[in-house]
Every structure is written in structure tokens, then in C-alpha cells.
C-alpha positions in Angstrom: -17.9 4.0 6.6 -19.0 6.7 4.3 -22.1 6.1 2.2 -20.1 6.4 -1.1 -17.8 3.6 0.1 -20.7 1.4 1.0 -22.3 1.9 -2.4 -19.0 1.1 -4.2 -18.1 -1.9 -2.0 -21.5 -3.5 -1.4 -23.7 -3.7 -4.5 -27.0 -5.5 -4.4 -25.4 -9.0 -4.9 -23.0 -8.5 -2.0 -25.8 -7.2 0.3 -27.9 -10.3 -0.6 -25.0 -12.5 0.3 -24.4 -10.6 3.5 -28.1 -10.8 4.6 -28.0 -14.6 4.4 -25.6 -14.6 7.4 -26.3 -11.5 9.5 -29.2 -9.5 10.7 -28.6 -6.1 9.0 -30.6 -3.2 7.6 -29.1 -2.9 4.1 -30.5 0.7 3.8 -28.5 1.9 6.8 -24.9 3.3 6.8 -23.4 4.5 10.0 -21.1 7.5 9.2 -20.8 8.2 12.9 -21.3 5.8 15.8 -23.8 8.2 17.4 -26.2 7.3 14.7 -26.2 3.5 15.3 -29.7 2.4 16.3 -29.8 0.0 19.3 -26.0 0.2 19.7 -25.9 -2.3 22.6 -27.3 -5.0 20.2 -24.4 -4.6 17.7 -22.2 -7.7 17.7 -20.3 -7.2 14.4 -19.1 -4.0 12.6 -18.3 -4.0 8.9 -16.1 -0.9 8.4 -14.2 0.8 5.6 -12.5 4.0 4.6 -13.8 7.0 6.7 -14.6 5.0 9.8 -14.5 7.1 13.0 -12.2 5.9 15.8 -13.6 3.1 17.9 -12.6 4.7 21.1 -13.8 4.0 24.6 -16.8 6.2 24.2 -18.0 4.5 21.1 -17.4 1.1 22.6 -19.3 2.0 25.7 -22.4 2.5 23.5 -21.8 -0.8 21.7 -21.4 -3.0 24.8 -22.2 -6.2 22.8 -19.5 -5.6 20.1 -17.3 -8.7 19.5 -15.7 -8.3 16.1 -14.7 -5.8 13.4 -14.4 -6.8 9.8 -12.6 -4.0 7.9 -13.3 -3.8 4.2 -10.2 -1.8 3.4 -6.5 -2.0 4.3 -5.0 -0.5 7.5 -7.1 -0.5 10.7 -4.8 2.0 12.5 -7.2 4.9 11.8 -10.1 3.4 13.8 -9.0 0.4 15.9 -7.8 1.9 19.2 -6.3 0.5 22.3 -9.8 0.3 23.8 -10.6 -2.4 21.2 -7.7 -4.6 22.3 -8.6 -4.0 26.0 -12.1 -5.3 25.2 -10.6 -8.3 23.3 -12.5 -7.4 20.2 -11.6 -9.6 17.2 -10.4 -7.6 14.2 -10.0 -8.6 10.5 -8.7 -6.6 7.6 -8.8 -6.8 3.8 -5.3 -5.5 3.6 -4.1 -8.7 1.7 -6.8 -8.1 -1.0 -5.8 -4.4 -1.3 -2.1 -5.4 -1.6 -2.8 -7.1 -4.9 -3.3 -4.0 -7.1 -0.6 -2.1 -5.2 1.9 -4.9 -6.1 0.7 -5.0 -9.7 1.2 -1.2 -10.0 4.7 -1.6 -8.5 5.7 -4.4 -10.9 4.5 -2.2 -13.8 6.5 0.8 -12.4 9.7 -1.4 -12.2 9.3 -2.7 -15.7 8.6 0.6 -17.2 11.3 2.4 -15.2 14.0 0.1 -16.5 12.7 0.4 -20.0 12.6 4.2 -19.6 9.1 4.2 -21.0 8.1 7.6 -19.7 11.2 9.3 -20.8 11.2 7.8 -24.3 7.5 8.5 -24.7 8.3 12.2 -24.0 11.1 12.3 -26.6 9.0 10.4 -29.2 6.2 12.9 -28.7 8.6 15.8 -29.0 10.6 14.6 -32.1 8.0 12.4 -33.8 10.6 10.1 -35.3 12.5 7.0 -34.3 15.7 7.9 -32.5 18.6 5.8 -31.2 17.1 5.2 -27.8 20.1 3.3 -26.6 22.2 6.4 -27.2 19.9 8.3 -24.9 19.6 5.5 -22.3 22.7 3.2 -22.5 22.0 -0.2 -21.1 18.3 0.3 -20.6 16.0 -2.7 -20.4 15.0 -5.3 -17.7 17.5 -8.1 -18.2 19.6 -8.8 -15.1 18.8 -5.5 -13.4 19.0 -5.3 -9.6 15.8 -4.5 -7.8 15.6 -3.6 -4.1 12.5 -3.8 -1.9 12.4 -2.0 1.4 10.0 -3.9 3.7 8.6 -7.4 3.5 5.1 -6.2 4.1 2.0 -7.7 2.6 2.6 -5.6 -0.5 6.3 -6.3 -0.4 5.8 -10.0 -0.3 3.3 -9.9 -3.2 5.8 -7.9 -5.3 8.5 -10.5 -4.5 6.1 -13.1 -5.9 5.5 -11.1 -9.1 9.2 -10.5 -9.6 10.0 -14.3 -9.6 9.4 -14.9 -13.4 11.7 -12.0 -14.4 15.5 -12.0 -14.8 16.2 -9.8 -11.9 18.6 -9.9 -9.0 16.4 -9.0 -6.0 17.6 -7.5 -2.7 15.5 -7.0 0.4 16.0 -4.7 3.4 13.9 -5.5 6.5 15.2 -5.4 10.1 12.6 -8.0 11.1 13.8 -10.8 8.8 16.8 -13.1 8.8 18.7 -14.2 5.6 17.0 -17.5 5.4 13.5 -15.9 5.4 14.6 -13.5 2.7 16.0 -16.4 0.5 12.7 -18.3 0.9 11.0 -15.3 -0.7 13.5 -15.1 -3.6 15.7 -12.3 -2.3 19.0 -11.6 -0.6 18.8 -9.7 2.7 21.1 -6.6 2.8 21.4 -3.4 4.7 19.5 -0.4 3.4 22.5 1.7 2.6 24.1 -1.2 0.6 20.8 -1.7 -1.3 20.6 2.0 -2.3 24.1 2.0 -3.7 23.7 -0.9 -6.0 20.1 -1.1 -7.2 18.6 0.0 -10.5 15.2 0.4 -8.9 14.3 0.7 -5.2 10.7 0.2 -4.2 9.4 1.2 -0.7 7.0 -1.1 1.2 7.7 -0.1 4.8 5.0 1.0 7.3 4.7 4.6 8.5 6.2 4.4 12.0 8.3 7.0 14.0 11.4 5.1 13.2 10.7 5.0 9.4 9.8 8.8 9.1 12.1 10.1 6.4 13.8 6.7 6.2 15.2 8.0 2.9 16.6 11.4 3.9 19.1 13.5 2.0 22.1 11.3 2.9 20.4 8.0 1.9 19.0 9.5 -1.3 22.5 10.6 -2.2 23.5 6.9 -2.1 21.3 6.0 -5.0 23.3 5.3 -8.1 23.1 7.7 -11.0 20.1 6.8 -13.2 18.4 4.7 -10.4 14.6 4.9 -9.9 12.8 5.2 -6.6 9.3 3.8 -6.5 7.0 4.7 -3.6 3.6 3.0 -3.2 4.0 2.8 0.5 3.8 5.9 2.6 4.8 9.5 1.7 6.4 10.0 5.0 9.1 7.4 4.2 10.8 10.0 2.0 12.1 13.5 2.6 10.2 15.3 -0.2 12.6 18.3 -0.3 15.6 16.1 -0.6 14.0 13.9 -3.3 12.9 17.0 -5.2 16.5 18.2 -5.2 17.9 14.9 -6.5 15.2 14.5 -9.2 15.6 18.1 -10.3 19.2 17.5 -10.9 18.3 14.7 -13.3 20.5 12.3 -11.4 17.7 9.9 -10.3 14.2 9.0 -11.5 11.1 8.5 -9.4 7.6 6.9 -9.6 5.5 8.3 -6.7 2.0 7.2 -5.9 2.2 8.7 -2.4 3.9 11.8 -1.2 4.4 14.0 1.8 2.3 16.1 1.9 -0.5 14.5 -0.1 -1.5 16.4 -2.3 1.8 18.2 -3.1 1.7 22.0 -3.5 0.8 23.2 -7.0 4.3 24.7 -7.2 6.1 21.4 -6.7 8.6 20.7 -9.5 7.7 17.0 -9.2 4.6 17.6 -11.2 6.6 18.6 -14.3 9.9 16.8 -14.2 10.4 14.5 -17.1 12.1 11.9 -14.9 9.2 11.7 -12.4 5.9 9.9 -12.7 3.5 11.3 -10.1 0.1 9.6 -9.6 -2.6 10.5 -7.0 -2.6 7.5 -4.7 -4.2 5.2 -7.3 -2.1 2.1 -6.7 -4.6 0.6 -4.3 -8.0 -0.8 -5.0 -10.2 1.3 -7.3 -13.1 0.6 -9.6 -13.6 -3.1 -10.2 -10.7 -4.0 -7.9 -12.9 -3.0 -4.9 -14.9 -6.2 -5.4 -11.8 -8.2 -4.3 -12.0 -6.4 -1.0 -15.7 -7.0 -0.8 -15.2 -10.7 -1.3 -12.5 -10.8 1.4 -14.8 -9.1 3.9 -17.8 -11.3 3.1 -15.7 -14.4 3.5 -14.5 -13.1 6.9 -18.1 -12.4 8.0 -19.1 -16.0 6.9 -16.2 -17.4 8.9 -17.2 -15.4 12.0 -20.8 -16.6 11.7 -19.6 -20.2 11.4 -17.6 -19.9 14.6 -14.2 -20.0 12.7 -11.1 -17.9 13.1 -10.5 -15.0 10.8 -8.2 -15.8 7.8 -6.9 -12.2 8.0 -6.9 -11.5 11.7 -5.1 -8.4 13.0 -3.4 -8.5 16.4 -2.3 -5.8 18.8 1.3 -6.8 18.4 1.3 -6.8 14.6 0.2 -3.2 14.4 3.4 -2.0 16.0 5.3 -3.0 12.9 2.7 -2.8 10.1 0.9 -0.1 8.2 
């Protein structure tokens, strides 16, 4: 991992806890595998953002490597086929990182239905109380229809957070059956049907070849007038040009924490549209939230040292349908 990530994730107390279980030089951070001292002796890697690919060449140097504990979300950037061929055990803190993303998503849904961003702009402009219902008839959160695309770790967490609210919740995921969806508090529907009836659609699908531009111009046109699209998943799920056209018309609203490309060009209209909230990939763990990831990683290290199975193991098969 990069040194700045080590410093943010592993303060002194975390290092002290770690050294009670493993033989580690707390002063050392490997930013490339070529810098690892005595690589053949390394049994466990603790990785995070910025980790180089664990390809065949890197693994040849670390002939004793048995496990990787990733103190971040997706392992797709560094866990290669060579790792699975070597039967290396892999763990991720994706479940810990899903918590703030789900919290951001819930806030986005509640604020979108209440038209908080738009009313704030009008209030700032007019500086007086107006008839907000005249501007946004039917606004509010009671009995609104919310659609989630993908029952990922984040998607499932969002479903839990939606339970206390008076929403009708729809779920689109080709890997689920209706009974599984019902057990999570949602009704399974096709994606096109969801887009046509929902007040808010939130994206939680992985970036895969089959999900690239999942919401293209045709599907975006299915969104009902006034609907809000929330994307905290992957920017590649949405055709940016098509969404820009829909948002520029004022027909739909959007809350975008990820985009394609990331960062958008400075000339993109999405920066200034009053019906678009654009944030710079901040839904995931930041600041104090990083310590939840640290705790998850430390607990996995402790399980490994105790000879137990990982609580958040990653498998080769799972990566084909996950982020």
C-alpha cells in the first residue's frame, strides 16, 4: 500500500495490536514488491489502496506467501489469477467499506425525495419562504418507490437501512430469485420495469463487461419525469453523455459520487446543473471511517493467526460477479 494509506489506516494503537500477533517491522511499508526484504519469508500480506498486482513475478519472489488481508474494498486491482493458482487465501474489508457507502446512499435518497438540494438553491436565491409544494408537487418520502440495482454488499446494506422507512422497495438483480428478494424486504423486478416506476433508482452493480453502460440512452429515457438516479457504484454503469442530456433537459435528477470518466472534464454541465449533486467519490470510507476498515483487517489477521477461517473471505468464483 502507499505510505499515506498505512499512516491513515494503522495508527500506533493498531500497530501495537498487530505486533502482538505477527512478526512485522512497523516502520516498513512496501510500495512495490521489489522492495520487500526477505520476500521468501513473507507468509501474510496486509494490503490496501495502491497495491501493485500480485502477479506471477511477485509471487515467485514471495514463495512462502499463504494469505492476503486487504484493508480496503475490491481486490480486483491486485489479486490476479496467479494468486488463485497458488491457493492463496484472500480476505477483504469490503463489508466494512460498504457501511459509509450505504449511509451516503440513504441520505441521498431521503434528500432527493425531499428536494433538499433544489429547495436550498431557491431559498438562497429568493431568501424568503415560498410555497415549496407548488414548485415540487408531491415531494417528500412517504410511500415513495425506491429501486436498487444489484444486491451487492452495499445494496444489501442499503436494503437494511431502508426498512424503517415507508418506502416500496424494488430490486433488480439477475442472480436472485423472488424469495431471496422478499427476504431482504424488496420485490424482484426487471430493470426496465424498475426504471419506469421508481422515484429514486440507486446503482449497486459491479463493473463487468455486461454491466458497462447498463443505463444507456434507452434505459435512461425510461426514468419517470422527476425521478432521481443515485450512483455510488461504478461510473461505467451509466452512459455519461446520455445522462448529461437527460439531466440538462431538467427531466431527471441525479446524485453522482462516481462518474465516467473520473474526474469529469471541467466543461461538463453536470458540475453546475441545479438538479445534479456531484461529489468526488467520497461515499466510501474517509477520515474516522477508516478505522472500521482497520478493525476488520486486524480481526482477520487474528483469525488467521488462530488457525481460523476468514470471516470475509474472497473466492475466485465470487470475483466474476462482484466489484
